N, CA, C, O and CB atoms as a CASP TS submission, in Angstrom:
PFRMAT TS
TARGET T0000
AUTHOR 0000-0000-0000
METHOD Language model
MODEL 1
PARENT N/A
ATOM      1  N   MET     1     -12.943  -1.816  -1.851  1.00  0.00           N
ATOM      2  CA  MET     1     -12.964  -3.301  -1.582  1.00  0.00           C
ATOM      3  C   MET     1     -12.416  -3.728  -0.113  1.00  0.00           C
ATOM      4  O   MET     1     -13.056  -4.173   0.839  1.00  0.00           O
ATOM      5  CB  MET     1     -12.069  -4.017  -2.703  1.00  0.00           C
ATOM      6  N   ALA     2     -10.678  -3.383  -0.261  1.00  0.00           N
ATOM      7  CA  ALA     2     -10.159  -3.949   0.614  1.00  0.00           C
ATOM      8  C   ALA     2     -10.573  -3.509   2.241  1.00  0.00           C
ATOM      9  O   ALA     2     -10.449  -4.245   3.220  1.00  0.00           O
ATOM     10  CB  ALA     2      -8.879  -3.805   0.235  1.00  0.00           C
ATOM     11  N   ASP     3     -11.080  -2.148   2.235  1.00  0.00           N
ATOM     12  CA  ASP     3     -11.493  -1.416   3.264  1.00  0.00           C
ATOM     13  C   ASP     3     -12.517  -2.253   3.953  1.00  0.00           C
ATOM     14  O   ASP     3     -12.247  -2.630   5.094  1.00  0.00           O
ATOM     15  CB  ASP     3     -11.969  -0.099   2.838  1.00  0.00           C
ATOM     16  N   VAL     4     -13.622  -2.586   3.435  1.00  0.00           N
ATOM     17  CA  VAL     4     -14.442  -3.250   3.469  1.00  0.00           C
ATOM     18  C   VAL     4     -14.208  -5.005   4.352  1.00  0.00           C
ATOM     19  O   VAL     4     -14.626  -5.516   5.391  1.00  0.00           O
ATOM     20  CB  VAL     4     -14.729  -3.105   2.081  1.00  0.00           C
ATOM     21  N   THR     5     -13.392  -5.389   3.316  1.00  0.00           N
ATOM     22  CA  THR     5     -12.735  -7.091   3.999  1.00  0.00           C
ATOM     23  C   THR     5     -11.917  -6.554   5.042  1.00  0.00           C
ATOM     24  O   THR     5     -11.940  -7.429   5.908  1.00  0.00           O
ATOM     25  CB  THR     5     -11.555  -8.274   2.807  1.00  0.00           C
ATOM     26  N   GLN     6     -11.250  -5.667   5.424  1.00  0.00           N
ATOM     27  CA  GLN     6     -10.737  -5.471   6.898  1.00  0.00           C
ATOM     28  C   GLN     6     -11.753  -5.144   7.792  1.00  0.00           C
ATOM     29  O   GLN     6     -11.756  -5.680   8.899  1.00  0.00           O
ATOM     30  CB  GLN     6      -9.716  -4.397   7.039  1.00  0.00           C
ATOM     31  N   SER     7     -12.809  -4.164   7.409  1.00  0.00           N
ATOM     32  CA  SER     7     -13.769  -3.941   8.635  1.00  0.00           C
ATOM     33  C   SER     7     -14.458  -5.284   8.867  1.00  0.00           C
ATOM     34  O   SER     7     -14.931  -5.490   9.985  1.00  0.00           O
ATOM     35  CB  SER     7     -14.932  -2.726   8.365  1.00  0.00           C
ATOM     36  N   LEU     8     -14.571  -6.309   7.827  1.00  0.00           N
ATOM     37  CA  LEU     8     -15.552  -7.538   8.388  1.00  0.00           C
ATOM     38  C   LEU     8     -14.628  -8.424   9.196  1.00  0.00           C
ATOM     39  O   LEU     8     -15.137  -9.177  10.026  1.00  0.00           O
ATOM     40  CB  LEU     8     -16.319  -8.521   7.103  1.00  0.00           C
ATOM     41  N   LEU     9     -13.231  -8.400   9.016  1.00  0.00           N
ATOM     42  CA  LEU     9     -12.577  -9.228   9.656  1.00  0.00           C
ATOM     43  C   LEU     9     -11.945  -8.731  11.086  1.00  0.00           C
ATOM     44  O   LEU     9     -11.479  -9.529  11.900  1.00  0.00           O
ATOM     45  CB  LEU     9     -11.672  -9.657   8.752  1.00  0.00           C
ATOM     46  N   ALA    10     -11.992  -7.124  11.319  1.00  0.00           N
ATOM     47  CA  ALA    10     -11.805  -6.749  12.430  1.00  0.00           C
ATOM     48  C   ALA    10     -12.935  -6.881  13.300  1.00  0.00           C
ATOM     49  O   ALA    10     -12.775  -6.638  14.496  1.00  0.00           O
ATOM     50  CB  ALA    10     -11.365  -5.637  12.358  1.00  0.00           C
ATOM     51  N   ALA    11     -14.548  -7.389  12.676  1.00  0.00           N
ATOM     52  CA  ALA    11     -15.549  -7.290  13.501  1.00  0.00           C
ATOM     53  C   ALA    11     -16.007  -8.890  13.911  1.00  0.00           C
ATOM     54  O   ALA    11     -17.055  -9.394  14.316  1.00  0.00           O
ATOM     55  CB  ALA    11     -16.662  -6.388  12.789  1.00  0.00           C
ATOM     56  N   GLY    12     -14.919  -9.302  13.648  1.00  0.00           N
ATOM     57  CA  GLY    12     -14.980 -11.018  14.276  1.00  0.00           C
ATOM     58  C   GLY    12     -15.449 -12.049  12.592  1.00  0.00           C
ATOM     59  O   GLY    12     -15.667 -13.257  12.689  1.00  0.00           O
ATOM     60  N   PHE    13     -15.519 -11.430  11.400  1.00  0.00           N
ATOM     61  CA  PHE    13     -15.591 -12.386  10.105  1.00  0.00           C
ATOM     62  C   PHE    13     -14.472 -13.103  10.056  1.00  0.00           C
ATOM     63  O   PHE    13     -13.512 -12.612  10.649  1.00  0.00           O
ATOM     64  CB  PHE    13     -15.721 -11.695   8.742  1.00  0.00           C
ATOM     65  N   VAL    14     -14.286 -14.347   9.403  1.00  0.00           N
ATOM     66  CA  VAL    14     -13.107 -15.090   9.050  1.00  0.00           C
ATOM     67  C   VAL    14     -13.091 -15.351   7.769  1.00  0.00           C
ATOM     68  O   VAL    14     -14.136 -15.885   7.399  1.00  0.00           O
ATOM     69  CB  VAL    14     -12.946 -16.247   9.714  1.00  0.00           C
ATOM     70  N   GLU    15     -12.029 -15.123   6.647  1.00  0.00           N
ATOM     71  CA  GLU    15     -11.988 -15.601   5.639  1.00  0.00           C
ATOM     72  C   GLU    15     -11.654 -16.938   5.065  1.00  0.00           C
ATOM     73  O   GLU    15     -10.491 -17.300   4.887  1.00  0.00           O
ATOM     74  CB  GLU    15     -11.521 -14.967   5.315  1.00  0.00           C
ATOM     75  N   THR    16     -12.752 -17.699   4.765  1.00  0.00           N
ATOM     76  CA  THR    16     -12.810 -19.298   4.319  1.00  0.00           C
ATOM     77  C   THR    16     -12.901 -19.350   2.505  1.00  0.00           C
ATOM     78  O   THR    16     -13.159 -18.464   1.690  1.00  0.00           O
ATOM     79  CB  THR    16     -14.470 -20.142   5.129  1.00  0.00           C
ATOM     80  N   VAL    17     -12.548 -20.871   2.334  1.00  0.00           N
ATOM     81  CA  VAL    17     -12.150 -21.395   1.649  1.00  0.00           C
ATOM     82  C   VAL    17     -13.256 -22.512   1.312  1.00  0.00           C
ATOM     83  O   VAL    17     -12.959 -23.478   2.014  1.00  0.00           O
ATOM     84  CB  VAL    17     -10.981 -21.609   2.039  1.00  0.00           C
ATOM     85  N   PHE    18     -14.574 -22.859   0.435  1.00  0.00           N
ATOM     86  CA  PHE    18     -15.651 -23.761   0.555  1.00  0.00           C
ATOM     87  C   PHE    18     -15.104 -24.822  -0.454  1.00  0.00           C
ATOM     88  O   PHE    18     -14.087 -24.589  -1.108  1.00  0.00           O
ATOM     89  CB  PHE    18     -17.163 -23.105   0.214  1.00  0.00           C
ATOM     90  N   HIS    19     -15.711 -25.842  -0.551  1.00  0.00           N
ATOM     91  CA  HIS    19     -16.217 -26.682  -1.479  1.00  0.00           C
ATOM     92  C   HIS    19     -17.103 -27.720  -1.629  1.00  0.00           C
ATOM     93  O   HIS    19     -17.282 -28.503  -0.696  1.00  0.00           O
ATOM     94  CB  HIS    19     -15.536 -27.033  -1.798  1.00  0.00           C
ATOM     95  N   CYS    20     -17.591 -27.817  -2.508  1.00  0.00           N
ATOM     96  CA  CYS    20     -18.948 -28.485  -2.418  1.00  0.00           C
ATOM     97  C   CYS    20     -18.566 -29.956  -3.295  1.00  0.00           C
ATOM     98  O   CYS    20     -18.208 -30.008  -4.472  1.00  0.00           O
ATOM     99  CB  CYS    20     -20.344 -27.395  -3.206  1.00  0.00           C
ATOM    100  N   PRO    21     -18.813 -31.450  -2.072  1.00  0.00           N
ATOM    101  CA  PRO    21     -18.216 -32.253  -2.760  1.00  0.00           C
ATOM    102  C   PRO    21     -18.969 -33.051  -3.805  1.00  0.00           C
ATOM    103  O   PRO    21     -18.499 -33.816  -4.647  1.00  0.00           O
ATOM    104  CB  PRO    21     -17.638 -32.944  -1.956  1.00  0.00           C
ATOM    105  N   SER    22     -20.432 -32.669  -3.548  1.00  0.00           N
ATOM    106  CA  SER    22     -21.471 -33.107  -4.365  1.00  0.00           C
ATOM    107  C   SER    22     -21.686 -32.720  -5.573  1.00  0.00           C
ATOM    108  O   SER    22     -22.083 -33.568  -6.373  1.00  0.00           O
ATOM    109  CB  SER    22     -22.438 -32.935  -3.885  1.00  0.00           C
ATOM    110  N   CYS    23     -21.481 -31.347  -6.015  1.00  0.00           N
ATOM    111  CA  CYS    23     -21.640 -30.839  -7.060  1.00  0.00           C
ATOM    112  C   CYS    23     -20.064 -30.108  -7.894  1.00  0.00           C
ATOM    113  O   CYS    23     -19.824 -29.899  -9.083  1.00  0.00           O
ATOM    114  CB  CYS    23     -22.780 -29.908  -6.668  1.00  0.00           C
ATOM    115  N   GLY    24     -19.238 -29.879  -6.646  1.00  0.00           N
ATOM    116  CA  GLY    24     -18.270 -29.181  -7.065  1.00  0.00           C
ATOM    117  C   GLY    24     -17.998 -27.711  -6.930  1.00  0.00           C
ATOM    118  O   GLY    24     -16.834 -27.326  -7.035  1.00  0.00           O
ATOM    119  N   LEU    25     -18.899 -26.916  -6.721  1.00  0.00           N
ATOM    120  CA  LEU    25     -18.878 -25.686  -6.754  1.00  0.00           C
ATOM    121  C   LEU    25     -17.935 -25.342  -5.365  1.00  0.00           C
ATOM    122  O   LEU    25     -18.002 -25.874  -4.257  1.00  0.00           O
ATOM    123  CB  LEU    25     -20.377 -25.139  -6.852  1.00  0.00           C
ATOM    124  N   GLY    26     -17.238 -24.498  -5.736  1.00  0.00           N
ATOM    125  CA  GLY    26     -16.216 -23.772  -4.661  1.00  0.00           C
ATOM    126  C   GLY    26     -15.829 -22.153  -4.478  1.00  0.00           C
ATOM    127  O   GLY    26     -16.312 -21.350  -5.277  1.00  0.00           O
ATOM    128  N   GLY    27     -15.335 -21.898  -3.879  1.00  0.00           N
ATOM    129  CA  GLY    27     -14.932 -20.076  -3.604  1.00  0.00           C
ATOM    130  C   GLY    27     -14.701 -19.891  -2.476  1.00  0.00           C
ATOM    131  O   GLY    27     -14.527 -20.829  -1.698  1.00  0.00           O
ATOM    132  N   THR    28     -14.640 -18.540  -2.089  1.00  0.00           N
ATOM    133  CA  THR    28     -14.291 -17.735  -1.189  1.00  0.00           C
ATOM    134  C   THR    28     -15.308 -17.152  -0.280  1.00  0.00           C
ATOM    135  O   THR    28     -16.254 -16.612  -0.852  1.00  0.00           O
ATOM    136  CB  THR    28     -13.663 -16.875  -1.765  1.00  0.00           C
ATOM    137  N   SER    29     -15.310 -17.148   1.023  1.00  0.00           N
ATOM    138  CA  SER    29     -16.233 -16.276   1.475  1.00  0.00           C
ATOM    139  C   SER    29     -15.740 -15.785   2.811  1.00  0.00           C
ATOM    140  O   SER    29     -14.568 -16.000   3.118  1.00  0.00           O
ATOM    141  CB  SER    29     -17.573 -16.894   1.525  1.00  0.00           C
ATOM    142  N   LEU    30     -16.549 -15.139   3.630  1.00  0.00           N
ATOM    143  CA  LEU    30     -15.961 -14.170   4.790  1.00  0.00           C
ATOM    144  C   LEU    30     -17.378 -14.561   5.297  1.00  0.00           C
ATOM    145  O   LEU    30     -18.468 -14.208   4.847  1.00  0.00           O
ATOM    146  CB  LEU    30     -15.412 -12.277   4.509  1.00  0.00           C
ATOM    147  N   SER    31     -17.082 -15.410   6.389  1.00  0.00           N
ATOM    148  CA  SER    31     -18.128 -15.836   7.445  1.00  0.00           C
ATOM    149  C   SER    31     -18.110 -15.544   9.031  1.00  0.00           C
ATOM    150  O   SER    31     -17.023 -15.287   9.548  1.00  0.00           O
ATOM    151  CB  SER    31     -18.159 -17.214   7.361  1.00  0.00           C
ATOM    152  N   ARG    32     -19.088 -15.569   9.692  1.00  0.00           N
ATOM    153  CA  ARG    32     -18.973 -15.440  11.060  1.00  0.00           C
ATOM    154  C   ARG    32     -18.461 -16.817  11.496  1.00  0.00           C
ATOM    155  O   ARG    32     -18.913 -17.701  10.767  1.00  0.00           O
ATOM    156  CB  ARG    32     -20.315 -15.003  11.730  1.00  0.00           C
ATOM    157  N   PRO    33     -17.569 -17.312  12.567  1.00  0.00           N
ATOM    158  CA  PRO    33     -17.173 -18.518  12.738  1.00  0.00           C
ATOM    159  C   PRO    33     -18.354 -19.373  13.011  1.00  0.00           C
ATOM    160  O   PRO    33     -18.456 -20.497  12.518  1.00  0.00           O
ATOM    161  CB  PRO    33     -16.203 -18.561  13.715  1.00  0.00           C
ATOM    162  N   THR    34     -19.461 -18.725  13.978  1.00  0.00           N
ATOM    163  CA  THR    34     -20.646 -19.610  14.488  1.00  0.00           C
ATOM    164  C   THR    34     -21.233 -20.080  13.336  1.00  0.00           C
ATOM    165  O   THR    34     -21.677 -21.228  13.354  1.00  0.00           O
ATOM    166  CB  THR    34     -21.735 -18.889  15.378  1.00  0.00           C
ATOM    167  N   GLN    35     -21.303 -19.556  12.548  1.00  0.00           N
ATOM    168  CA  GLN    35     -21.814 -20.189  10.660  1.00  0.00           C
ATOM    169  C   GLN    35     -21.250 -20.844  10.324  1.00  0.00           C
ATOM    170  O   GLN    35     -21.469 -21.115   9.144  1.00  0.00           O
ATOM    171  CB  GLN    35     -21.812 -19.475   9.366  1.00  0.00           C
ATOM    172  N   LEU    36     -20.256 -21.523  10.916  1.00  0.00           N
ATOM    173  CA  LEU    36     -18.877 -22.512   9.553  1.00  0.00           C
ATOM    174  C   LEU    36     -19.819 -23.945  10.049  1.00  0.00           C
ATOM    175  O   LEU    36     -19.768 -24.804   9.169  1.00  0.00           O
ATOM    176  CB  LEU    36     -16.160 -22.648  10.204  1.00  0.00           C
ATOM    177  N   LEU    37     -20.421 -24.246  10.927  1.00  0.00           N
ATOM    178  CA  LEU    37     -21.005 -25.498  10.964  1.00  0.00           C
ATOM    179  C   LEU    37     -22.544 -25.721  10.268  1.00  0.00           C
ATOM    180  O   LEU    37     -23.606 -25.104  10.345  1.00  0.00           O
ATOM    181  CB  LEU    37     -21.018 -25.817  12.407  1.00  0.00           C
ATOM    182  N   ASP    38     -22.033 -27.085   9.460  1.00  0.00           N
ATOM    183  CA  ASP    38     -23.747 -26.947   8.952  1.00  0.00           C
ATOM    184  C   ASP    38     -23.679 -25.958   8.084  1.00  0.00           C
ATOM    185  O   ASP    38     -24.544 -25.094   8.225  1.00  0.00           O
ATOM    186  CB  ASP    38     -24.981 -26.515  10.127  1.00  0.00           C
ATOM    187  N   ARG    39     -22.655 -25.765   6.931  1.00  0.00           N
ATOM    188  CA  ARG    39     -22.845 -24.958   5.942  1.00  0.00           C
ATOM    189  C   ARG    39     -23.516 -25.541   4.738  1.00  0.00           C
ATOM    190  O   ARG    39     -23.256 -26.744   4.707  1.00  0.00           O
ATOM    191  CB  ARG    39     -21.688 -24.438   5.651  1.00  0.00           C
ATOM    192  N   THR    40     -24.426 -25.109   3.532  1.00  0.00           N
ATOM    193  CA  THR    40     -24.859 -25.702   2.494  1.00  0.00           C
ATOM    194  C   THR    40     -24.628 -25.057   1.714  1.00  0.00           C
ATOM    195  O   THR    40     -24.560 -23.829   1.763  1.00  0.00           O
ATOM    196  CB  THR    40     -25.889 -26.051   2.410  1.00  0.00           C
ATOM    197  N   CYS    41     -24.377 -26.074   0.402  1.00  0.00           N
ATOM    198  CA  CYS    41     -24.466 -25.060  -1.035  1.00  0.00           C
ATOM    199  C   CYS    41     -25.116 -24.695  -1.485  1.00  0.00           C
ATOM    200  O   CYS    41     -26.240 -25.196  -1.513  1.00  0.00           O
ATOM    201  CB  CYS    41     -24.205 -25.202  -1.974  1.00  0.00           C
ATOM    202  N   ALA    42     -24.769 -23.508  -2.159  1.00  0.00           N
ATOM    203  CA  ALA    42     -25.884 -22.572  -2.502  1.00  0.00           C
ATOM    204  C   ALA    42     -26.564 -23.255  -3.712  1.00  0.00           C
ATOM    205  O   ALA    42     -27.766 -23.252  -3.978  1.00  0.00           O
ATOM    206  CB  ALA    42     -25.353 -21.022  -2.857  1.00  0.00           C
ATOM    207  N   ASP    43     -25.617 -23.802  -4.347  1.00  0.00           N
ATOM    208  CA  ASP    43     -26.374 -24.847  -5.797  1.00  0.00           C
ATOM    209  C   ASP    43     -27.575 -25.985  -5.279  1.00  0.00           C
ATOM    210  O   ASP    43     -28.791 -25.967  -5.472  1.00  0.00           O
ATOM    211  CB  ASP    43     -24.877 -26.070  -6.672  1.00  0.00           C
ATOM    212  N   CYS    44     -26.793 -26.889  -4.608  1.00  0.00           N
ATOM    213  CA  CYS    44     -27.525 -28.043  -4.271  1.00  0.00           C
ATOM    214  C   CYS    44     -27.965 -28.274  -3.209  1.00  0.00           C
ATOM    215  O   CYS    44     -28.752 -29.209  -3.061  1.00  0.00           O
ATOM    216  CB  CYS    44     -27.035 -28.940  -4.458  1.00  0.00           C
ATOM    217  N   ASN    45     -27.606 -27.545  -2.256  1.00  0.00           N
ATOM    218  CA  ASN    45     -28.198 -27.828  -0.679  1.00  0.00           C
ATOM    219  C   ASN    45     -27.548 -29.003  -0.236  1.00  0.00           C
ATOM    220  O   ASN    45     -28.151 -29.627   0.637  1.00  0.00           O
ATOM    221  CB  ASN    45     -29.892 -28.103  -0.535  1.00  0.00           C
ATOM    222  N   GLU    46     -26.412 -29.480  -0.642  1.00  0.00           N
ATOM    223  CA  GLU    46     -25.639 -30.688   0.098  1.00  0.00           C
ATOM    224  C   GLU    46     -24.455 -29.696   0.880  1.00  0.00           C
ATOM    225  O   GLU    46     -24.151 -28.514   0.715  1.00  0.00           O
ATOM    226  CB  GLU    46     -24.863 -32.068  -1.185  1.00  0.00           C
ATOM    227  N   PRO    47     -24.045 -30.549   1.623  1.00  0.00           N
ATOM    228  CA  PRO    47     -23.181 -29.995   3.029  1.00  0.00           C
ATOM    229  C   PRO    47     -21.828 -29.586   2.390  1.00  0.00           C
ATOM    230  O   PRO    47     -21.289 -30.286   1.534  1.00  0.00           O
ATOM    231  CB  PRO    47     -22.880 -31.332   4.403  1.00  0.00           C
ATOM    232  N   VAL    48     -21.314 -28.445   2.834  1.00  0.00           N
ATOM    233  CA  VAL    48     -19.706 -27.952   2.164  1.00  0.00           C
ATOM    234  C   VAL    48     -18.890 -28.202   3.132  1.00  0.00           C
ATOM    235  O   VAL    48     -19.135 -28.368   4.327  1.00  0.00           O
ATOM    236  CB  VAL    48     -19.414 -26.310   1.729  1.00  0.00           C
ATOM    237  N   VAL    49     -17.507 -28.232   2.339  1.00  0.00           N
ATOM    238  CA  VAL    49     -16.444 -28.472   3.550  1.00  0.00           C
ATOM    239  C   VAL    49     -15.440 -26.650   3.240  1.00  0.00           C
ATOM    240  O   VAL    49     -14.910 -26.039   2.312  1.00  0.00           O
ATOM    241  CB  VAL    49     -15.140 -30.493   3.135  1.00  0.00           C
ATOM    242  N   SER    50     -15.695 -26.497   4.657  1.00  0.00           N
ATOM    243  CA  SER    50     -14.908 -24.993   4.647  1.00  0.00           C
ATOM    244  C   SER    50     -13.663 -25.185   5.402  1.00  0.00           C
ATOM    245  O   SER    50     -13.544 -25.915   6.386  1.00  0.00           O
ATOM    246  CB  SER    50     -15.794 -23.683   5.413  1.00  0.00           C
ATOM    247  N   THR    51     -12.751 -24.474   4.862  1.00  0.00           N
ATOM    248  CA  THR    51     -11.510 -24.175   5.302  1.00  0.00           C
ATOM    249  C   THR    51     -11.318 -22.882   6.029  1.00  0.00           C
ATOM    250  O   THR    51     -12.249 -22.321   5.451  1.00  0.00           O
ATOM    251  CB  THR    51     -10.704 -24.226   4.256  1.00  0.00           C
ATOM    252  N   VAL    52     -10.910 -22.060   6.743  1.00  0.00           N
ATOM    253  CA  VAL    52     -10.795 -20.705   7.474  1.00  0.00           C
ATOM    254  C   VAL    52      -9.565 -20.757   6.904  1.00  0.00           C
ATOM    255  O   VAL    52      -8.952 -21.825   6.915  1.00  0.00           O
ATOM    256  CB  VAL    52     -10.966 -20.471   9.172  1.00  0.00           C
ATOM    257  N   LEU    53      -9.031 -19.648   6.336  1.00  0.00           N
ATOM    258  CA  LEU    53      -7.589 -19.154   6.291  1.00  0.00           C
ATOM    259  C   LEU    53      -6.923 -18.178   7.014  1.00  0.00           C
ATOM    260  O   LEU    53      -7.471 -17.082   7.128  1.00  0.00           O
ATOM    261  CB  LEU    53      -7.364 -18.776   5.246  1.00  0.00           C
ATOM    262  N   ASP    54      -5.634 -18.412   7.622  1.00  0.00           N
ATOM    263  CA  ASP    54      -4.781 -17.574   8.286  1.00  0.00           C
ATOM    264  C   ASP    54      -4.127 -16.231   7.443  1.00  0.00           C
ATOM    265  O   ASP    54      -3.466 -16.328   6.408  1.00  0.00           O
ATOM    266  CB  ASP    54      -3.718 -18.497   8.771  1.00  0.00           C
ATOM    267  N   ARG    55      -4.354 -15.401   7.900  1.00  0.00           N
ATOM    268  CA  ARG    55      -3.287 -14.257   7.079  1.00  0.00           C
ATOM    269  C   ARG    55      -2.098 -14.007   8.289  1.00  0.00           C
ATOM    270  O   ARG    55      -2.287 -13.763   9.480  1.00  0.00           O
ATOM    271  CB  ARG    55      -4.251 -12.422   6.597  1.00  0.00           C
ATOM    272  N   PHE    56      -0.802 -14.156   7.550  1.00  0.00           N
ATOM    273  CA  PHE    56       0.069 -13.856   8.147  1.00  0.00           C
ATOM    274  C   PHE    56       1.086 -12.844   7.237  1.00  0.00           C
ATOM    275  O   PHE    56       1.387 -12.983   6.051  1.00  0.00           O
ATOM    276  CB  PHE    56       0.526 -15.048   8.643  1.00  0.00           C
ATOM    277  N   SER    57       1.440 -11.968   8.012  1.00  0.00           N
ATOM    278  CA  SER    57       2.463 -10.893   7.444  1.00  0.00           C
ATOM    279  C   SER    57       3.533 -10.997   6.597  1.00  0.00           C
ATOM    280  O   SER    57       3.655 -12.221   6.641  1.00  0.00           O
ATOM    281  CB  SER    57       3.030 -10.376   8.310  1.00  0.00           C
ATOM    282  N   ARG    58       4.448 -10.606   5.818  1.00  0.00           N
ATOM    283  CA  ARG    58       5.465 -11.083   5.297  1.00  0.00           C
ATOM    284  C   ARG    58       6.405  -9.962   5.654  1.00  0.00           C
ATOM    285  O   ARG    58       6.522  -8.822   5.206  1.00  0.00           O
ATOM    286  CB  ARG    58       5.294 -11.464   3.883  1.00  0.00           C
ATOM    287  N   GLY    59       7.069 -10.661   6.640  1.00  0.00           N
ATOM    288  CA  GLY    59       7.918  -9.150   6.988  1.00  0.00           C
ATOM    289  C   GLY    59       9.378  -9.884   7.754  1.00  0.00           C
ATOM    290  O   GLY    59      10.284  -9.163   8.171  1.00  0.00           O
TER
END
């Protein structure tokens, strides 16, 4: 699974955390940056809040 995640990140996807203020659904996702605007909840179809995670090496 880590290889797939790394391939998607290398292809331009970003890792996000999302939360729906309306129904409380939340989680993580890999998304294309151009599709982060106007994202909606899979459960209630209301707008979600997304945060892009940055990965930093621990070195």
